N, C-alpha and C positions, 0 to 999 in steps of 0.2 A: 504427461506433461510433470516435469519436474520443477521444484521450487527454485532451482537455480535460471530455469528459464523464465519464470515469472519476475524475479529480482530485475531483469534487465529492463524491466519496462515501466512507464511512468506511469503513476498512479493519478488520475483526471476526474475531477468532482463533475457529474453529469447537471447538476444544479446550476452552476456559473461558471465551469470551463477553466475552472484553476487548476494548476499542478500542485498536487499534494505533495509527493515526493515518491520514495522508492520503498519496496518491500526489502525489509531488514532479517526477518523472521517470521515463523509461523507458529502457533499454538495451535496443538492437535490435541484431540480426544484420545480416551482408551482403545476404541475402533479404528483409529488410525486416518480420522477425517478431520479436516481443516477446520476449526472454530472460527481462528481470528487470524487476519494478516496484520503483522506488527511492520508500521510504516514509519520511517525515517522522514522527518518534514524536510522539505526544501530549504535550504538556508542561503540567506541573502549576507552580504559584508557585515551588516550591524549584528547579526546573529551567530557570525563566525566563531567568535570567541565564549559565547554564553552556551552552557549545555541545555538542551531542550528535552524534553520528554518526547519519548516514541509515542505514536497514535495507533489505538487498536481499531481494524475495519474488521465488521463481521463478514464471513465469507457468504453470507446472504445479500448482502450489499453491494455485491458486485454484479453490474448488469450485463458488461459484455466484457470479453478479453480478445483483444486484437493483435495485429501483428505487432505493433510496436506500442501501445498502451491499454491500459484495463480502465473501464470506466465503472465509476462507483455512485451509488446515490447515498448521499448523508445527510 
C-alpha cells in the first residue's frame, strides 16, 4: 500500500467516533518504516481562515485500515 492510498481515507477515532482529518504526510525512520502519520485536522467554517497545527498520530495507534477509513485509538 502506498502513502497516496492512505491519504484518501478519513481518520476516525475509535474512542468517540469523531472524524479527525486526513493524512497529509508521514514521518519515516532510517529503516524506511512509518513512525508517525501527520494529520491535517478537519476544518469547519470558523477555522477556515485560521492556521492550525497538524496532528501526529503514531503508526502503532492505528487499529484498522479499512476501504474508506482508518480507525485510530488516541
